[in-house]
MDTraj code that builds the backbone (N, CA, C; nanometers):
import mdtraj as md
import numpy as np

residues = "MET ASN LEU TYR GLU VAL ILE GLN TRP GLY ASN GLU SER ASP ASN PRO VAL THR GLY GLY PRO ASN GLY ALA ASP THR CYS PHE LEU VAL ARG ALA GLU SER VAL GLU GLN ALA ALA THR LEU VAL ASP ARG GLU LEU SER ARG MET PRO SER GLN HIS VAL LYS PRO TRP ALA SER ALA VAL TYR LEU LEU GLY THR GLU LEU GLY SER ALA SER ALA PRO ARG LEU LEU ARG GLY PRO TYR VAL GLN ASN ALA TYR ARG TYR GLY TRP ARG HIS TRP TYR ARG LEU GLU HIS GLY ALA PRO TRP LEU GLU GLU PRO LEU GLY ASP".split()
xyz = np.array([
    [-0.0546, -0.5136, -5.4515],
    [-0.0296, -0.4251, -5.3397],
    [-0.1539, -0.3426, -5.3099],
    [-0.1724, -0.3132, -5.1839],
    [-0.2844, -0.2300, -5.1424],
    [-0.2368, -0.0875, -5.1153],
    [-0.3295, 0.0049, -5.1223],
    [-0.3036, 0.1437, -5.0860],
    [-0.3740, 0.1721, -4.9551],
    [-0.2998, 0.2248, -4.8591],
    [-0.3538, 0.2538, -4.7268],
    [-0.3274, 0.4004, -4.6912],
    [-0.4186, 0.4553, -4.6111],
    [-0.3884, 0.5793, -4.5419],
    [-0.3621, 0.5402, -4.3970],
    [-0.2430, 0.5754, -4.3495],
    [-0.2039, 0.5425, -4.2127],
    [-0.2027, 0.6723, -4.1332],
    [-0.2639, 0.6692, -4.0151],
    [-0.2938, 0.7931, -3.9429],
    [-0.2345, 0.7921, -3.8026],
    [-0.1731, 0.9033, -3.7700],
    [-0.1331, 0.9343, -3.6322],
    [-0.2340, 1.0392, -3.5857],
    [-0.3063, 1.0130, -3.4788],
    [-0.4049, 1.1082, -3.4320],
    [-0.3348, 1.2373, -3.3886],
    [-0.3793, 1.3494, -3.4419],
    [-0.3242, 1.4793, -3.4057],
    [-0.1984, 1.5125, -3.4833],
    [-0.1348, 1.6233, -3.4431],
    [-0.0116, 1.6685, -3.5083],
    [0.0765, 1.7399, -3.4081],
    [0.1980, 1.7650, -3.4465],
    [0.2982, 1.8204, -3.3555],
    [0.2892, 1.9710, -3.3356],
    [0.2004, 2.0392, -3.4014],
    [0.1900, 2.1836, -3.3821],
    [0.1468, 2.2146, -3.2392],
    [0.1985, 2.3240, -3.1837],
    [0.1546, 2.3635, -3.0511],
    [0.0420, 2.4672, -3.0564],
    [-0.0162, 2.4855, -3.1749],
    [-0.1291, 2.5764, -3.1908],
    [-0.2450, 2.5240, -3.1076],
    [-0.3029, 2.6057, -3.0178],
    [-0.4083, 2.5553, -2.9292],
    [-0.5382, 2.5179, -3.0022],
    [-0.5577, 2.5627, -3.1257],
    [-0.6815, 2.5323, -3.1985],
    [-0.6609, 2.4194, -3.2996],
    [-0.5526, 2.4240, -3.3765],
    [-0.5351, 2.3278, -3.4851],
    [-0.4293, 2.2225, -3.4599],
    [-0.3596, 2.2311, -3.3482],
    [-0.2497, 2.1386, -3.3230],
    [-0.2730, 2.0458, -3.2084],
    [-0.1713, 1.9677, -3.1781],
    [-0.1754, 1.8741, -3.0670],
    [-0.2612, 1.7525, -3.0943],
    [-0.2910, 1.6746, -2.9925],
    [-0.3638, 1.5481, -3.0103],
    [-0.5071, 1.5652, -3.0588],
    [-0.5675, 1.6821, -3.0393],
    [-0.7049, 1.7031, -3.0847],
    [-0.7118, 1.7846, -3.2130],
    [-0.5985, 1.8159, -3.2704],
    [-0.5936, 1.8909, -3.3950],
    [-0.6065, 1.7985, -3.5158],
    [-0.5819, 1.8562, -3.6328],
    [-0.5834, 1.7757, -3.7551],
    [-0.4836, 1.6614, -3.7426],
    [-0.5075, 1.5553, -3.8151],
    [-0.4273, 1.4327, -3.8022],
    [-0.3062, 1.4327, -3.8972],
    [-0.2061, 1.3573, -3.8604],
    [-0.0873, 1.3383, -3.9431],
    [-0.1070, 1.2105, -4.0228],
    [-0.1087, 1.2216, -4.1569],
    [-0.1450, 1.1084, -4.2427],
    [-0.0332, 1.0747, -4.3399],
    [-0.0336, 0.9501, -4.3846],
    [0.0614, 0.9007, -4.4833],
    [-0.0134, 0.8118, -4.5818],
    [0.0192, 0.8236, -4.7093],
    [-0.0310, 0.7328, -4.8115],
    [0.0769, 0.6273, -4.8324],
    [0.0396, 0.5005, -4.8206],
    [0.1372, 0.3901, -4.8209],
    [0.0937, 0.2805, -4.9158],
    [0.1907, 0.2260, -4.9878],
    [0.1697, 0.1049, -5.0680],
    [0.2306, -0.0096, -4.9895],
    [0.1495, -0.1112, -4.9585],
    [0.1983, -0.2241, -4.8786],
    [0.1105, -0.3465, -4.9031],
    [0.1580, -0.4596, -4.8566],
    [0.0845, -0.5842, -4.8719],
    [-0.0148, -0.6077, -4.7593],
    [0.0066, -0.5430, -4.6438],
    [-0.0803, -0.5681, -4.5295],
    [-0.0879, -0.4427, -4.4423],
    [-0.1855, -0.4429, -4.3523],
    [-0.2012, -0.3364, -4.2541],
    [-0.0757, -0.3254, -4.1701],
    [-0.0250, -0.4361, -4.1242],
    [0.0945, -0.4375, -4.0378],
    [0.2160, -0.3800, -4.1109],
    [0.2329, -0.4171, -4.2362],
    [0.3465, -0.3665, -4.3129],
    [0.3332, -0.2150, -4.3346],
    [0.2138, -0.1685, -4.3644],
    [0.1915, -0.0241, -4.3824],
    [0.2215, 0.0511, -4.2538],
    [0.1732, 0.0010, -4.1433],
    [0.1963, 0.0679, -4.0141],
    [0.3417, 0.0663, -3.9751],
    [0.4131, -0.0405, -4.0037],
    [0.5556, -0.0479, -3.9716],
    [0.6328, 0.0593, -4.0479],
    [0.6004, 0.0788, -4.1741],
    [0.6682, 0.1837, -4.2525],
    [0.6440, 0.3214, -4.1919],
    [0.5211, 0.3471, -4.1518],
    [0.4866, 0.4769, -4.0933],
    [0.5474, 0.4925, -3.9542],
    [0.5414, 0.3885, -3.8720],
    [0.6005, 0.3959, -3.7388],
    [0.7494, 0.4282, -3.7475],
    [0.8170, 0.3726, -3.8438],
    [0.9590, 0.4010, -3.8629],
    [0.9783, 0.5495, -3.8950],
    [0.8946, 0.6042, -3.9805],
    [0.9028, 0.7466, -4.0149],
    [0.8675, 0.8347, -3.8950],
    [0.7647, 0.7971, -3.8223],
    [0.7237, 0.8771, -3.7057],
    [0.8292, 0.8751, -3.5957],
    [0.9060, 0.7677, -3.5855],
    [1.0098, 0.7608, -3.4821],
    [1.1203, 0.8623, -3.5066],
    [1.1311, 0.9120, -3.6297],
    [1.2322, 1.0126, -3.6637],
    [1.1822, 1.1554, -3.6449],
    [1.0534, 1.1682, -3.6163],
    [0.9932, 1.3010, -3.6036],
    [0.9757, 1.3345, -3.4549],
    [0.9677, 1.4651, -3.4227],
    [0.9444, 1.5016, -3.2821],
    [0.8089, 1.4504, -3.2355],
    [0.7967, 1.4211, -3.1060],
    [0.6699, 1.3684, -3.0539],
    [0.6391, 1.4274, -2.9170],
    [0.6448, 1.5565, -2.9073],
    [0.6156, 1.6225, -2.7808],
    [0.4651, 1.6313, -2.7537],
    [0.3828, 1.6491, -2.8574],
    [0.2397, 1.6732, -2.8386],
    [0.1510, 1.5534, -2.8732],
    [0.2006, 1.4592, -2.9502],
    [0.1208, 1.3438, -2.9928],
    [0.1996, 1.2152, -2.9733],
    [0.1288, 1.1039, -2.9748],
    [0.1933, 0.9732, -2.9612],
    [0.2766, 0.9444, -3.0851],
    [0.3974, 0.8907, -3.0700],
    [0.4878, 0.8719, -3.1844],
    [0.4652, 0.7418, -3.2619],
    [0.3412, 0.7042, -3.2846],
    [0.3101, 0.5837, -3.3592],
    [0.1719, 0.5961, -3.4240],
    [0.1501, 0.5166, -3.5253],
    [0.0232, 0.5188, -3.5982],
    [-0.0864, 0.4530, -3.5153],
    [-0.2061, 0.5109, -3.5222],
    [-0.3198, 0.4596, -3.4473],
    [-0.4300, 0.4030, -3.5335],
    [-0.4318, 0.4381, -3.6626],
    [-0.5399, 0.3923, -3.7504],
    [-0.4840, 0.3652, -3.8904],
    [-0.5467, 0.2713, -3.9585],
    [-0.5119, 0.2394, -4.0964],
    [-0.6430, 0.2213, -4.1734],
    [-0.6535, 0.2917, -4.2861],
    [-0.7714, 0.2807, -4.3731],
    [-0.7274, 0.2191, -4.5049],
    [-0.7998, 0.1194, -4.5510],
    [-0.7715, 0.0573, -4.6802],
    [-0.8400, 0.1407, -4.7881],
    [-0.7612, 0.2016, -4.8767],
    [-0.8170, 0.2872, -4.9818],
    [-0.8489, 0.2087, -5.1080],
    [-0.7716, 0.1067, -5.1377],
    [-0.7955, 0.0283, -5.2590],
    [-0.6726, -0.0507, -5.2965],
    [-0.6693, -0.0957, -5.4206],
    [-0.5603, -0.1762, -5.4722],
    [-0.4866, -0.0964, -5.5769],
    [-0.3532, -0.0999, -5.5712],
    [-0.2725, -0.0321, -5.6724],
    [-0.2678, -0.1211, -5.7962],
    [-0.2928, -0.0627, -5.9099],
    [-0.2943, -0.1383, -6.0352],
    [-0.1652, -0.1282, -6.1135],
    [-0.0686, -0.0502, -6.0643],
    [0.0597, -0.0339, -6.1314],
    [0.1465, -0.1575, -6.1194],
    [0.2622, -0.1509, -6.1782],
    [0.3520, -0.2668, -6.1769],
    [0.4525, -0.2635, -6.0632],
    [0.4544, -0.1570, -5.9845],
    [0.5493, -0.1474, -5.8736],
    [0.5178, -0.2550, -5.7691],
    [0.6225, -0.3101, -5.7103],
    [0.5989, -0.4184, -5.6148],
    [0.6574, -0.3936, -5.4769],
    [0.7347, -0.2890, -5.4613],
    [0.7989, -0.2669, -5.3315],
    [0.7089, -0.1828, -5.2410],
    [0.6934, -0.2236, -5.1156],
    [0.6182, -0.1419, -5.0207],
    [0.6923, -0.0117, -4.9970],
    [0.6183, 0.1003, -4.9846],
    [0.6858, 0.2274, -4.9583],
    [0.5858, 0.3359, -4.9226],
    [0.6384, 0.4403, -4.8614],
    [0.5583, 0.5601, -4.8365],
    [0.5474, 0.6337, -4.9688],
    [0.4244, 0.6666, -5.0081],
    [0.4038, 0.7369, -5.1338],
    [0.3840, 0.8866, -5.1132],
    [0.3288, 0.9234, -4.9970],
    [0.3038, 1.0638, -4.9662],
    [0.2982, 1.0806, -4.8159],
    [0.3528, 1.1880, -4.7686],
    [0.3399, 1.2201, -4.6283],
    [0.4716, 1.2496, -4.5618],
    [0.4616, 1.3082, -4.4457],
    [0.3361, 1.3311, -4.3738],
    [0.2614, 1.4517, -4.4277],
    [0.1297, 1.4407, -4.4276],
    [0.0436, 1.5548, -4.4576],
    [-0.0575, 1.5649, -4.3438],
    [-0.0946, 1.6872, -4.3108],
    [-0.1814, 1.7107, -4.1954],
    [-0.3195, 1.7487, -4.2463],
    [-0.4191, 1.6688, -4.2066],
    [-0.5587, 1.6933, -4.2399],
    [-0.6434, 1.6103, -4.1443],
    [-0.7703, 1.6407, -4.1384],
    [-0.8597, 1.5567, -4.0582],
    [-0.8808, 1.4262, -4.1331],
    [-0.8602, 1.3150, -4.0646],
    [-0.8744, 1.1834, -4.1273],
    [-1.0222, 1.1433, -4.1253],
    [-1.0749, 1.1152, -4.2427],
    [-1.2133, 1.0688, -4.2555],
    [-1.2128, 0.9311, -4.3178],
    [-1.3024, 0.8473, -4.2758],
    [-1.3023, 0.7069, -4.3168],
    [-1.3751, 0.6821, -4.4470],
    [-1.4772, 0.7542, -4.4823],
    [-1.5497, 0.7395, -4.6086],
    [-1.5989, 0.5978, -4.6346],
    [-1.6227, 0.5177, -4.5316],
    [-1.6744, 0.3834, -4.5496],
    [-1.5709, 0.2778, -4.5838],
    [-1.4422, 0.3123, -4.5832],
    [-1.3383, 0.2151, -4.6135],
    [-1.3201, 0.1171, -4.4974],
    [-1.2661, 0.0001, -4.5290],
    [-1.2258, -0.0909, -4.4215],
    [-1.1220, -0.0191, -4.3366],
    [-1.1232, -0.0454, -4.2060],
    [-1.0331, 0.0290, -4.1176],
    [-0.9949, -0.0549, -3.9966],
    [-0.8732, -0.0265, -3.9475],
    [-0.8145, -0.0968, -3.8343],
    [-0.7637, 0.0066, -3.7358],
    [-0.7699, -0.0269, -3.6077],
    [-0.7214, 0.0614, -3.5019],
    [-0.6388, -0.0173, -3.4019],
    [-0.5530, 0.0537, -3.3302],
    [-0.4836, -0.0033, -3.2146],
    [-0.4772, 0.1056, -3.1083],
    [-0.4785, 0.0632, -2.9836],
    [-0.4815, 0.1596, -2.8734],
    [-0.3432, 0.1943, -2.8215],
    [-0.2443, 0.1113, -2.8505],
    [-0.1077, 0.1414, -2.8061],
    [-0.0082, 0.0805, -2.9024],
    [0.1121, 0.1336, -2.8992],
    [0.2167, 0.0860, -2.9885],
    [0.2460, -0.0612, -2.9592],
    [0.2544, -0.1406, -3.0631],
    [0.2811, -0.2829, -3.0469],
    [0.1574, -0.3681, -3.0251],
    [0.0426, -0.3041, -3.0018],
    [-0.0822, -0.3786, -2.9851],
    [-0.1258, -0.4329, -3.1214],
    [-0.2064, -0.5382, -3.1224],
    [-0.2534, -0.5914, -3.2508],
    [-0.3507, -0.4936, -3.3176],
    [-0.3515, -0.4955, -3.4493],
    [-0.4466, -0.4162, -3.5264],
    [-0.5795, -0.4881, -3.5270],
    [-0.6865, -0.4170, -3.4917],
    [-0.8200, -0.4745, -3.4857],
    [-0.9084, -0.4072, -3.5897],
    [-0.9662, -0.4887, -3.6762],
    [-1.0568, -0.4330, -3.7781],
    [-1.1907, -0.4035, -3.7158],
    [-1.2430, -0.2878, -3.7466],
    [-1.3752, -0.2471, -3.6980],
    [-1.4776, -0.2786, -3.8061],
    [-1.5974, -0.3192, -3.7671],
    [-1.7021, -0.3433, -3.8668],
    [-1.7329, -0.2157, -3.9444],
    [-1.7701, -0.2302, -4.0705],
    [-1.7958, -0.1143, -4.1554],
    [-1.9128, -0.0302, -4.1076],
    [-2.0037, -0.0853, -4.0335],
    [-2.1190, -0.0089, -3.9866],
    [-2.0861, 0.0891, -3.8756],
    [-1.9689, 0.0772, -3.8134],
    [-1.9335, 0.1632, -3.6991],
    [-1.8693, 0.2925, -3.7447],
])
top = md.Topology()
chain = top.add_chain()
for i, resn in enumerate(residues, 1):
    res = top.add_residue(resn, chain, resSeq=i)
    for name in ("N", "CA", "C"):
        top.add_atom(name, md.element.get_by_symbol(name[0]), res)
traj = md.Trajectory(xyz[None], top)
């Protein structure tokens, strides 16, 4: 299983400085077999949350590494937590709209 950080750009706070679509991001740590599986788990969670200020779906997925434990079920491990999402050189995928295919960006970008 892989470990992913799945990101919704922005957060639901109405604070004009730290909230909304340009504020810190809403992130989830996920154990899953694929980018699509990780995003599906997060999209399901986001659909249960309010979405007045931000889009109610994940926009980015970063591959953090491989889980070495014996657990085999995909699941949300942490989140939502709000922080600025940084890539740190990890492999990463983006989509522009809900239901669009995930596109991997080259590591140099």
